[in-house]
C-alpha positions, 0 to 999 in steps of 0.5 A: 703240318704235313697234310695226309689224305685222311686229315685233309678229307680226301678219304673221309672215314665212314661207319660200320655197324652190326645188327642190320635187321634188328628193330630194337637195336637200330630204331631205339639205339642208333645213333644215340648208342654210339660213342658220340653222345652229344647233340652235335655228335649224334648229328654227325653220326646220323649224317655221315652217310652224306660224305662216307659209306655206312656198311653193315652186317646182318643181325644174329648170325647164329654163330653162338647162343649169344647171337641166335638167328634174328636177322628178320625181325619185324617193325611192330609199328608197320609189320614190315621186315626191319632189314628193308626199312633200315637200308632206306632209313640209314642210307646203307652203302654195303651189306655183308653177304656171309652172315645170315644164320640159316647156313644156306640160301635154300634154308631161307623162306621165299620172303626172306630171300626176297628181303635179302635181294631187295636190301642188297639192290636198294643199298648204295647209289643208282645214277642215270641221266634223266634228261639230256639236251644237246646244242651245236653252235655254228662253226666259227674260228674257234671251232664248232661249239658242242654244249651238253646239259645233263640232268642226273638223278640218283634213286639209290640210298647213298651218293658215290664217295669217289670221283668218277669221270663221265664221258660222252661219245659221238659216233656215226649212226648205225644203219639197219644192218647194225653197221656204222653209216660212215665206218671211216669216221672216228668217234669223238669223246668228251669228258664232263666236269660233272661231279656225281658226289653232289647228287644225293639220293632222291635228288637231281642235279643239272650239269652243263658242259661245253666242248669243241667238236674235232674238225674231222667230225663231218656233218651227219647223224651221230649216236650219243653215248655216255659212260662213267669211268673210275679215273684210275681205271681200277674199277669197271665202268659204273652200271647206270640205271639205263637200258641200251647198254653196250659192251664197252660200258657205254649206254646209248642216249639218242641221236644228234645231228651235226649240221652242214655249215659252210663256215666250219673251217672259219670261212 
C-alpha cells in the first residue's frame, strides 16, 4: 500500500463549521448533529481540535432572508455573547473575518467590536517559555556542555498543528550604548528538539536540550535569545507571548555567563 501524507496522519484533516455565535445551533447541536452520530463518532469530533484545526464562520451573514444577522446571540444561562464562549469551549483555531452581516466595521456597536477582537485574539495557540534554566558544564575533551531546560506554556485555545523549530542564540551582551561588548565575537545558535504540538491549551511542558558550545565562544556575558521558526521558512517566525521582541524574530530571555576555565581546550 502506498503511503501518502493524509493516510499516514502527517496532515490530519480538521473541521469546518458555520454558525459561530449561534447559541442554539452550537450548544444544542454540536457535535451530535454531525454525520458522526455514534458515541465514538461524537467523541472523535469533539476532540479533533487536539490533532487538527477547527475553523469557523460567524452565524448569520445577512446575505439573504434565510440568514439574517444573528452573529451576536446571547447564552441565556450566562447572559454572555455566545461567540466568546464558543471560541474557548470548542478550541477554535481560526475565524473567517468577512461574514459579519453589518456590512462595515463602523456599523457594529462597541460591544460587538470588542467581541470580534476578543474572539480573534483568543483563537489559536499562544506560546511562551515560562521558565528557562541554563547550566554550563566545565570544558572537557568533548567540549563545553550547554544545557537548556525550558518550560513552555500555551495560554491559547489550541495547540499548533505543524512542527516548528525552536532556536536559541547566545550573543555578546550589549553595553549601555546598545553595542555588542565584543563585536568580533560571533553569536552561537542552537536548535532545540522540543515539539510545541505536545503543549495543549492551559498546560505546560518541560523540554531539556543539551548542546556543545563552539570553541570560539569566549568566556564572558551573553544575551540568550529564542525564536520559533517555520522549518521550510515559508511563514514568519512565530509571535510569542513575550516582551523584548527583536526585529529578526528573536526574543530576549536574559543573560548567561560563560565562565573562564583553563581546561576549555581539554588541558
